[in-house]
N, C-alpha and C positions, 0 to 999 in steps of 0.2 A: 380442156378449159376449166378453170376453177368456178365452180358453182357457188356464188355468194347468197343466193336466196335464203337458204336455211339459216345462215348466220344473221342476216340482216332482220329476218322474222323473229329470231331470239332476242335480238337486242331492242326491237321495237316492244316485244311483250315484257321484257325485263325493265325497260325504261318506263312502260305504264305502271308497273308495280311499284316503282321507287316512290317514296314520299317526296312531295314538292317542299323544297327548302326555301323559305322566304325570310327576308331580312325583317326582324321586329324592331320597330321604332322604340327607343327607350326614353324614359322621362327621369331625369336626375334633379337632385336637389343640392343646394349649397346653403350652409348657414355658419354664423360666427362661431357656433358650438360644435362644428363638424370636425372632420379629421380626413385628409386626403387619402388615407389608408382604408376608409370605409368604402362601401359599395355605392354611395351616392343616392340611396334611397330616402324617403322622406324621413324615416325614423333614424337612418344612420347616414346623414348628409356629408358631403365633402366640405372642405374648409375655404377652399380658394376658387375664385371665379376662373382664373386662369387655367386651373387644372381641369374644370369642367369643359372649357371652350377646347382645349386640346384633346379631350377624349371624345367630344361628340362627332357622329357622323351622320350621313343624311337620314332624315326622319326623327332625329333626337331633339328634345326640348330640355332645357335646363331652367328651373325655377329658384331665384335666389331670395332668401329670406331677408327681412328687415335687419339693419344694423350697418356698421362701417367696416369695409374690407379695405385693408392696406395691401395694394397690389403694385407689381411692377408692370412688365409688358403682358397684355392680354392679346394673344394672337389667334384669329381664325385662319387656318391654313388649308381647309378643305370646303369644297362646295357642297351645298345641298343640290336637291333636284326640285323641278317644279312641283312634282307630286309629294316630295319629301323634303322639305326645308329644314334647315337648322335654325332653332330658335333659343335665344337667351332672353329670358323675361323675368320681371319682378314677380315674386310670389303674390297671388291676388290679395289686395289690401294692404300690402306692405311695401315699404320704401328703401330699398338697399341703396347704400352710398359706396361708390368706388373711389377712394381717395389715393391717387397715385404717390409712389414713395418718393421718387425722385424725377422731376422733369427733365433735368439735364442728361439723363439716361435714356431719353426718348420713350419713357413708360407712358403708355396710352392703349387704347384699343386700335388693333390694326388689322385689315383685312388684306392679306397677302398670300398668294397661292403657295403651297409648299414647294412647287416645282418650279417657281420662279416668279417674281412679280410682273413679268410681261404676260403671264398667263391669266385668264379669266377666273374670277371667283364669284359664286353667286348663290342666289335662293337662300338668303340668311337675313333673320330678322334680330334687332336689338331694340328693346322696348322697355321702359319702366325705370330707369336708373337715374341717379345723380352721378355724374362723373365730374371729378374736380382734380386740380393741381397737376394734370398731365402736361407733357410737352404740347400735344394737341389733346382734343377729346377723342375724336375717330379719325383715323387716316386710312384711305381706301385706294388700293391699287387695282386697276381694272376690275371694278365690281360691277355686276349685273344683277337685277331683280332683287335689289336690297330694300328692306323696310328699316328706317331709323326713326323711332316714334315714342312719344311720351316721355323723352328723357330731359333732364336739366344738365346742360354742358356749360360748365363755367370754370373761370380762372385757369385755362390752359396758359402756361407761363412763357411759352416760346413761340408759339404759332397760333393756328386756328382752333375753332370749336370743332368744325367738320371740314376736311380737306381731302381732295383726292379727284378720282377721275372714274367714269363707267357710263353704264347705259341703264335705262329703266330703273332709276333710283328714286324712292320716295322718302322725303324728309318732311315729317308731319307731326304737328302737335307737340313740338319740343319747345323748352325754354333755351336760348343760348345767349350767355351774358358774361362780360367782363373777360374776354379771351384776348390774348395777345402779349407781347413782350413790353409790358408798361415800363418795367424797370429799365430797359434798353432805350425806350423812348425818351425817358426823363433825362438821360445823358447824351444821347446821340439822336438828334431830330430827325435824320434820314431813316430811323427805324419806325418812324411813327405812322407810316402809311402801308405797312407791310402785312399786318395781321388782321384777320376779319372773322366774323361770325361763321360764315360758310364760304369757302373758295373751292369751286368744283369746275370741272370741264367734262364734256361728254354729251351724249344724246339721250333725250326723254327724260330729263331731270325735272322732278316734280317737287316744289317747295311749298307746303300749304299749312295754314294754321299755326305757324310758330311765332313766338314772342321773342324778338331778337334785340337785345339793348346792351348799351355800355360797353361795346366792343371797340378795340383799339383803333381800327380804321373802318372799312366799310361793313355793313350788316351782311350783305351778299355780294361776293364777286362773281358775276357770270363771265367766264373766261373764254374767249374765243380767240386766243393767241397760239393754241397748240395745233400744230398739224399732225397728221398721222405719220407714225414711224413703226415699221413691223417689228423692229427690235425692242421697242417699248410698249407697244400697245396690242391688245388681242384682236383689234379690228378697228377700222376707221370710226365706228360708233363709240368706240371708248376714248377717242380724242377730240373729234370735231363737235362743237357745241351747238347742236341743232334740236328744235322742237322742245323748248323749256316752258313749263308754267311756274310762275311765281304768283301765288294767289292768296289772298286772306291772312296775310301776315301782319303783324303789328311790329313796326321797326322803329325803334326810339333810341335817342341819347348816344348814337355812335360818336365817339370823341373826336377823331380828326377827319373823318370823311362822311359822305352821304350814307343813305340807307342801302342803296343798290348802285353798282358800277356795271355798265355794259362796255365790254372791252374786246375789240379784236375783229378781224375779217372773217374768221372761222365761226363766228356766232350768228346763226340765222334762225329765224322764227321763234322769237321769244315773247311770250304773253306776260305782261305784267298788269295784274287785274285784282281789285278789291283789296288792296293794301293800304294800311295807314302808315304814313312817314311822319315822324313827330320829333322835333327838336334834336334832329341829328346834325353833325357837323358842329359839335359843341365849342371847339376851339377855332372855327373858321369865321371868315368874315361874313357880313350879312347878305352879300350878293352871291355868295358861293351856293353850290346846289346841296340842299339837305335831303331831297328825295331821290332823285336819279342823276347820276353823272354818267358821262361818256367819256371814254379814253381811246385814242385812236379810232375815232368814230366812223368806221367803215363797216359795221354790221348791217345785216339787212333783215326785214320782216319783224322789226320790233314793234309791237303793238302795246299801248299804255292806256288802259281803260278803267274808269270807275274807281280810282284811287283817291284818297284823301291825304293831303300834304299840308302840314301846319309847323311853321317856326315862328316863336314869339318876337325874334330879333336879338335874343341874347347870344346866338351863333348863326349858322347859315339859315337861309330863308327860302331860297329859290327852289321851286318844285323840279324843274329839269334844267341841266346844265345849259347856259346860254349859247354854248360854242356848237351844240347839236341843233341841226336844222330839222324842223318839223317837215314831213313829207320826203325827206331824203334819209335821214338816220332813223326816224320813227314816225309813226302816227299816233294820235291820241284822241279820246273822246270821253266825255261823261265824268272827267275828273273834278273833284272839288278842292279848289285852292282859295287864295285870296283871303286869308284870315279866319277860315272855318276851324275853330278849335273843336277836336273830336269829342271833348268832355268825357274824360276817363275818370273812374271813381277815385283814383289816387295817383296823379301823375302831372305834378306842377312843372313849371318851365325848366327847373333843374332837377337832376335824378334825386329821388328820396331814397331813404334806406330801404323801404319795402314798397315798390310800386304796384299798383293795381291797374291794369289796363283793360278791365271790363268797362262797357259802355254805360254811362250814367243816363238817366232820362233826359231826353232832348237832345242827344248827340246826332249831329247831321250824317253820322255813318249808319244809322238806322235805317233800314229798308232802301238803301241807296246803292246796294251792290248788283252785280250781274248774276244771274243763275248759272252756276257752273257745275258740270258734270263731275269734275275731280274733287268737288268740296261739297260733302253732304252733311257733315257735322262741323262743330266748332272745336276749339282747343280742349274743351271739357266733355266732348262727346254729346253735346246738345245737338239735335238735329236742326238743319237749316231748311227753310226759313221759320223762324217764330212769328214773324209779322206778315206783311203782304210782300215782301221781297227779302232777299238775303241781304245781310249787314255787311258792310266793310270792315276789315280788320280781323284778328283772330278770334273774337267773342261774338257771339250771336246774342243780342238783347232779348229778354223775356219780361214783357210788361208785368207778368204775375210774380216775378221775383228773380230778376237776372243779376242784381247787385251781388257779386261774388266776393268772398274773402280773398285776400292776397293770394296770388298764385305761388304755391309752394310745393316742394317736392313730396310732401306728405299727401297730396292729393292725387298723385299719380296712381292708376290702378288699371288692371287689365279690363279693357272695354269689348 
């Protein structure tokens, strides 16, 4: 019989003497003065954001310097890990602009696994960018553990600001404005209700501290119409819309629909809390919903608490769609309606060129919100609460100097 003991002993000793090889996380840089032939260091940066995204592996971070980047498709095809996420960030204190070349070629940021869109992709952060003129802003296929934060996503020409499916996705402290096929709507009215600020399905979606305004249709579509299909979804949690939180957002001036729509029988346990709904349904009749609409109203576990809803009458005014039945489709408490203007610093009844949704002194939204574990800061990173309780909406008022300048992409920074 062959004696393996000496051989095994030798292997153990040899293995113990070999150096441990560990993957080293890399930090890369992109600048308008860079070159993709460079090593991607701070002194020798790359030129294209798409090049950086295609290069990164788990644990890598890319910082993008200020300036405008003319980009086509930017595709994340690899996952990070829980301990080693992939991060695409603005360079601290600078505000990069990604201006997509041609929306008709589906130029956008897309998260789609290289091994097929039915496979999960996750542990990715995208933060601190202005994204404009894409087909969408960001498109997600079966995403998980994603953070989309501190971006300004606007003027997507064909579809939504953020669209896709996944689980454990945080959409926080963004501005999402003027997305949708406005040109198509002008000639084909049936196109006017199809494009939204955010259009998502999946489990554990958290949407907090965003300013969502002037999108073609709804500000947020919470989609419960998608059933699980193993050929398309990485698991049931990537399809079925359960356990959402939509909190402390300011949603205003949606053109053809309300701030939020609750849609479909697969939507369960949705919390809508501490939001301001303001002058939505710009082109709708007065009796239509400007706050929360229901379509195929057979969702369950929808709770609507401590929101402020206001429409002056120039468009829609109703807080909740009249065809949804309280106690059946939803429950509600603590909401402020019946003509309580939120008193923004600069947001009249019709959309101005440069709105400012910070709360002015005397706003009924001040100290009127619930204390929510998911919302510890406001859109500017100010801790909540500043007064006796959390405020409603994306901004937290501070009596010692809360009047903010208009929200602009130059104010985005790493927090």
